[in-house]
DODRENDO-786752 format. One line per 10 residues: number of its first residue (from 1); their letters; for each residue x negated, y, z of C-alpha. Coordinates in steps of 0.001 Angstrom, whole numbers. Layout:
REM residues N
NUM> a> X Y Z  ...
REM end
This chain:
REM residues 459
1> msstsssrvd> -109308 45672 -98186  -109153 49475 -97572  -110211 50732 -94125  -110788 54675 -92901  -113359 56186 -92016  -113870 55596 -88388  -112133 51732 -87949  -110899 48813 -90501  -106788 48723 -90465  -105755 45573 -91995
11> lrdhvqdqdl> -102804 46232 -93771  -102065 42330 -92658  -101238 42390 -89349  -98227 45153 -90212  -96862 43988 -93273  -93216 42087 -93999  -93159 42003 -97819  -89422 40398 -99086  -92247 38515 -101566  -93867 36764 -98858
21> seeylssssr> -92690 33442 -96982  -93952 34622 -93810  -94525 37357 -91373  -98049 39000 -90807  -97471 41100 -87183  -100469 42725 -85538  -100884 41017 -82630  -102444 43260 -80276  -99011 45341 -81084  -96553 45909 -78769
31> dysagssplt> -93546 43543 -78997  -90491 45215 -79491  -88041 42968 -80851  -88198 41238 -77523  -85756 43470 -75960  -81563 43605 -75971  -79012 45335 -76707  -75514 45803 -76048  -74849 46388 -79767  -78173 44728 -81139
41> tpalsdeefd> -77334 43568 -84714  -77065 39843 -84939  -79199 37901 -87274  -76576 36491 -89766  -76687 33034 -91495  -75330 33299 -95334  -72453 30695 -93610  -71463 33072 -91017  -71280 36301 -93385  -68034 37644 -94488
51> fdvpsedall> -69541 37138 -98784  -70302 34456 -101089  -74762 35532 -100487  -76924 32792 -101971  -80337 32107 -100266  -83022 34671 -100327  -84994 32854 -102661  -82008 31605 -105204  -81257 35061 -105765  -84578 36969 -105939
61> aptqapadgs> -86551 34569 -107904  -84139 35253 -111328  -83779 38076 -111481  -86954 40469 -109726  -89811 40987 -112336  -93155 40354 -110148  -94647 43512 -109312  -97225 44750 -112197  -98614 47875 -110051  -96641 50224 -111931
71> ekyimviggl> -92886 50108 -109651  -91748 53941 -108273  -90978 53650 -104470  -89350 55435 -102048  -90929 55522 -98877  -88426 55377 -95507  -89633 56504 -92681  -88348 55499 -89387  -85901 52982 -92193  -84824 50299 -89775
81> gyigshttle> -82991 53142 -87393  -79006 54259 -87472  -79525 56100 -90406  -82593 55580 -91937  -81270 51638 -92242  -77938 52689 -93725  -80131 55263 -96763  -82243 52228 -97166  -79076 50066 -97652  -77505 53143 -100175
91> llreghnviv> -81019 53558 -102199  -81665 49578 -102652  -77787 49620 -104071  -78556 52765 -106473  -81517 50346 -107792  -84864 52458 -105824  -87248 50220 -104763  -87973 51142 -101100  -90970 50698 -98875  -89874 50766 -94976
101> vdnlsnsykt> -92024 52055 -92894  -91024 51342 -89005  -92410 50850 -85187  -89677 49143 -84069  -89196 50981 -80653  -85761 52352 -81796  -84876 49535 -84001  -84560 45437 -84646  -86464 43447 -87714  -82980 42226 -88070
111> vlknvrmlaa> -81441 45044 -88759  -84076 44555 -92251  -82856 41172 -92850  -78866 42743 -92681  -79797 45410 -94547  -81298 42921 -97671  -78665 40807 -98012  -76051 44277 -98365  -78168 45427 -101065  -78658 41324 -102568
121> hhckvnnvpm> -75014 40669 -102324  -74129 44138 -103907  -76865 43176 -106575  -75343 39875 -107669  -71597 41481 -107912  -73004 44144 -110204  -74744 41685 -111921  -78233 44375 -111362  -81640 42903 -110618  -82277 43349 -106899
131> prlrffridy> -84799 45788 -105995  -87375 45554 -104394  -87373 45624 -100650  -90949 46182 -98547  -91339 46363 -95277  -94552 47834 -92286  -93965 47529 -88693  -96447 50716 -88459  -96138 53483 -85863  -95939 56651 -89012
141> rskamhvlle> -98851 58774 -86738  -101195 55523 -86532  -104376 54805 -89471  -102503 52617 -90309  -100609 54886 -92682  -103528 56060 -94309  -104629 52737 -95536  -100456 51618 -96415  -100409 55161 -98972  -104015 53909 -100019
151> rysnlvmtvd> -102765 50974 -101198  -99692 52624 -102862  -101744 55041 -105328  -104404 54435 -108047  -107802 56686 -108707  -107117 58773 -111595  -109296 61048 -113626  -107962 65166 -114097  -109087 68489 -114992  -109468 70628 -112475
161> atsgkqvvsy> -106795 74151 -113038  -109606 76481 -111673  -112705 74847 -113194  -111973 73124 -115689  -113839 70320 -114819  -112822 66089 -114492  -112258 64921 -110812  -110783 62285 -109011  -107613 62159 -107208  -105077 59663 -106304
171> qsriagvihf> -101149 58920 -108058  -99071 57452 -105819  -96309 55223 -106599  -94604 56433 -103986  -92178 58890 -105828  -90823 60349 -102520  -90438 60352 -98187  -87701 60511 -96446  -88493 60579 -92496  -85977 59673 -89895
181> aayksvvesi> -88820 58841 -87309  -88232 61810 -84464  -87148 60961 -81578  -83072 62693 -80733  -82310 62526 -77600  -81462 65961 -76247  -81536 65315 -72375  -84097 62504 -72824  -85916 65894 -74449  -85565 68075 -71966
191> qqplryyrnn> -86787 65407 -69472  -90055 64767 -72199  -91010 67475 -73593  -94493 66573 -74112  -93369 63194 -75817  -91141 65399 -78218  -93500 67495 -79215  -96307 65004 -80282  -94052 62816 -82081  -91742 64998 -83872
201> vcglvnllqe> -94264 68160 -84545  -97796 66503 -83938  -96671 63337 -86270  -95065 65508 -88267  -98298 67853 -89483  -100523 64639 -89505  -98090 63049 -91895  -98204 66054 -94060  -102306 66155 -94351  -101798 62456 -95065
211> lerfnirnfi> -98655 63245 -98359  -100729 65766 -99223  -103901 63633 -99390  -102423 61200 -102103  -100547 63934 -103809  -96758 62671 -102769  -95035 65775 -102206  -91557 65272 -103071  -90179 65066 -99106  -86720 65362 -97361
221> fsssatvygs> -86591 65289 -94162  -84078 64763 -91166  -83264 68007 -89484  -80516 69187 -87391  -77656 71624 -86563  -79280 72311 -83097  -81860 74354 -85178  -78899 77357 -85327  -79271 77147 -81378  -75976 79467 -79941
231> kanaglplke> -74956 80538 -83635  -72696 77522 -83501  -71039 79628 -80167  -69740 81952 -82582  -66359 79973 -84028  -67782 80184 -87698  -69200 77417 -89902  -72686 77362 -90078  -74164 78599 -93326  -77758 77178 -94035
241> edlihhqvkt> -78918 81388 -93976  -77739 81520 -90309  -81301 80259 -89968  -83963 81171 -92617  -87812 80748 -92156  -88812 83018 -94138  -87968 87006 -95503  -85287 86845 -97947  -83414 89437 -100198  -80023 89363 -100914
251> qneagettiv> -77232 91365 -102953  -73790 92295 -102103  -71006 92653 -104424  -72015 96471 -105127  -75646 95113 -106879  -77412 96821 -103399  -79955 94595 -101974  -80626 93850 -98883  -83506 92701 -96331  -83047 89103 -94256
261> eptieglscp> -85386 88272 -92124  -86096 85399 -89993  -84311 85243 -86463  -84068 82466 -84031  -81145 82597 -81347  -80559 80286 -78274  -82427 77380 -79262  -80839 75087 -76490  -83493 71987 -76033  -86754 71278 -76740
271> yartkyfgea> -85492 68810 -79677  -84043 71862 -81420  -87036 72992 -81139  -89036 70304 -82600  -86880 70732 -85161  -86426 74545 -85959  -90530 73547 -85288  -90488 70779 -88547  -88384 73121 -90321  -91044 76207 -90158
281> iladvaeadp> -93809 74196 -90865  -92864 72287 -94238  -91275 76411 -95050  -95010 76783 -94398  -96682 74516 -96532  -94099 75021 -99473  -94682 78552 -99412  -98622 78125 -99452  -97982 75220 -102379  -95733 75326 -105442
291> dwrivalryf> -96396 72213 -105685  -94328 70935 -102702  -90266 69909 -103092  -89146 69442 -99788  -85628 69830 -98691  -84477 69550 -94786  -81011 68052 -94510  -79207 69859 -91245  -77097 66931 -89510  -74038 67406 -87661
301> npvgcdpsgv> -72737 64638 -86340  -73315 60913 -87666  -70653 58116 -86375  -69151 54692 -88469  -71479 51881 -90280  -71411 50248 -92617  -67951 48902 -93708  -68465 45110 -93872  -68899 45600 -89902  -72981 43874 -90274
311> lgesprgept> -74966 47213 -89911  -74239 49720 -87313  -76238 51723 -84199  -78029 49298 -82624  -80540 51883 -79642  -82955 50234 -77959  -82824 52753 -75042  -79398 54741 -73651  -76870 55577 -75988  -76517 58742 -75426
321> nlfpvltqvl> -74059 60386 -79051  -70242 60437 -78388  -69989 56895 -80721  -72489 54782 -79547  -70904 55320 -75754  -67411 54627 -76992  -67898 51488 -77982  -69914 50326 -74924  -66820 51126 -72577  -64923 49164 -74937
331> kgdrsnlnvf> -67030 46082 -74684  -66695 46712 -70773  -70230 47526 -70705  -69350 50830 -69574  -66545 51461 -66994  -65646 54516 -68217  -66598 58066 -70686  -68026 61007 -69551  -65893 63691 -71312  -68758 66920 -70669
341> gsdwptrdgt> -66991 69725 -70128  -63107 70236 -70258  -62963 73977 -70249  -64579 74572 -73417  -62930 77593 -75543  -61189 75026 -78080  -57489 73595 -78584  -57950 70709 -75265  -60471 72245 -73697  -63143 69445 -74825
351> airdfihvld> -66155 70564 -77469  -65854 70277 -81149  -67911 68860 -83282  -68775 67926 -87106  -68176 64583 -88165  -69436 62781 -90520  -69772 58895 -91478  -73616 57698 -91905  -72709 56860 -95393  -71823 59832 -97147
361> varghiaaln> -75796 60932 -94986  -77431 58322 -96396  -75647 59563 -99793  -76944 62585 -99305  -80666 62125 -98787  -80628 60443 -102657  -78502 63459 -103923  -81553 65531 -102337  -83903 63211 -103655  -82283 63611 -107385
371> wnskkgngfs> -81730 67391 -107161  -85579 67638 -105807  -86227 65298 -109069  -84782 68112 -111843  -84199 71074 -110103  -85839 71533 -106422  -88840 73569 -105936  -90268 75260 -102741  -88522 74846 -99355  -84467 74087 -99541
381> tfnlgsgtgt> -82176 73333 -96556  -78404 71555 -96831  -76566 70984 -94457  -74483 67473 -93827  -71447 67780 -92537  -67665 67546 -93531  -66960 71207 -92765  -64364 70121 -90224  -64200 70425 -86488  -62672 67160 -84034
391> tvleavrsle> -62669 67697 -80637  -64513 64884 -78041  -60574 63978 -77129  -59831 63593 -81164  -62837 61094 -81357  -61267 59051 -78388  -58321 58626 -79542  -59274 57841 -83316  -61548 54959 -81868  -57875 54208 -79612
401> qaagreipla> -55943 53826 -82531  -58958 51736 -84445  -59370 49273 -80961  -55773 48911 -80564  -56422 50183 -76987  -56932 52932 -73903  -60270 54380 -73608  -60886 55378 -69527  -62338 58844 -68852  -63439 61033 -66657
411> lvdrrpgdvg> -63638 64910 -67008  -67822 66053 -66064  -69204 68869 -66182  -71067 70483 -69174  -74986 69428 -69487  -77800 71198 -70149  -78029 72175 -74163  -74283 71342 -75276  -73469 73963 -77054  -68780 74776 -77438
421> mcvasteraa> -68387 74469 -80828  -70813 73132 -84005  -69616 72758 -87726  -71421 72507 -90765  -69920 75249 -94198  -70390 72293 -96923  -70511 74639 -99960  -74047 75254 -100905  -74694 71077 -100585  -71557 70710 -102532
431> kelgwstres> -72381 73813 -105476  -76041 72214 -105627  -76307 69049 -104595  -73089 67890 -105800  -72543 65750 -102707  -69432 66172 -100758  -67929 63474 -97905  -65640 60632 -98865  -64539 59288 -95727  -62705 60541 -92926
441> itkcaadlwn> -62909 60579 -89075  -60153 57614 -88942  -62214 55694 -91706  -65336 56342 -89261  -63437 54640 -86061  -62013 52142 -88184  -65562 50732 -89712  -67482 51729 -86278  -64577 49173 -84611  -64991 46460 -87522
451> yvskvalrs> -68618 46375 -86827  -68409 45976 -82978  -65998 43372 -82560  -68107 40939 -85282  -70903 41825 -82809  -68814 40860 -80296  -67778 37583 -81865  -70972 36954 -82645  -72466 37534 -79578
REM end
């Protein structure tokens, strides 16, 4: 077993591979799985599942070829969280082998089973082999990450471009990395800034150093619309060029050249600053080394879930985003929804947000991976949003319609770090990635209520 220079790390303490009949978890690691959540994804048997899915052994044995040490994988860090799990599922549906890395600090092991079940159903219906799915319970900042990356790399002889001498280097079977493992609560980041900087910024730097060591330079970064700061309040759709990290030259219709300098406006919380710093670091890395292909995807407001009702959002901590809180109200776990600010300069006084179905977000990551493989170079940014603004009250009405019941509201003061409007311009993603949203806010609400209803029935 491989080891780091300072201490021996055994991956058998961290791995749950779909090829293995038993699970190996570190006895010294914290047992996050003991917690519970009002929206915990339930463990489902084949009989409880809506689809006709055979057992895993029966499904995988005849269709999946044994590993021969040459398969390529996409690594998804934080792959059992809300967006990460849906992206993992879409990758499997698209035929990619996937390595999931997650320390289960904000997710559950049952999510892995449900992702695998949905992917298996898709493969059976479409008569295609089931891709490989491997799970490692690892904190991405730990020494075990080095050992894991080494496990999926081979030593090869190459010729140094400068000296012309033969050198030994790593050739990884990880074709790309998608990074979801950042902390993401605006309010919590204000209360615990050092925790956010340590994980979101320091963790990213350490990860990039490890990836570079193993010659993995295809990277998708989970960013946020919060990087636009107070520019969101201008009342216009936010464009990627509203935030740049290096000087760029542009030409107007008359052919005149203008130099645009990087600017930052009103980043409202430590969380937003960690995302801005993350992007800036990635832009600098790509500027220094042209072999890097990095895409930062700026999310707006992912909501909804897989239409099967099996996979959804089930955070361990107290949810702060609108739709998870709404579902708690509908389930009786909260008495009412607090609407933060009813005096915004909008059509009904509540804040305007750009809600996007989580499966559209997941497909955006696959589009970014494909773009990186064919056209990508350097550092690029893309918005993932619908391009349509929905007020908080309109979002509430959509879920009330899906659930067939009223949601009690309480109008309260604005929160620190909030903005009145945040809507994406989606032209660049459509033109360059060939990506656009498929689902409406109504579909988001219907899929979410379907998930919540099934959880309630099984709990």
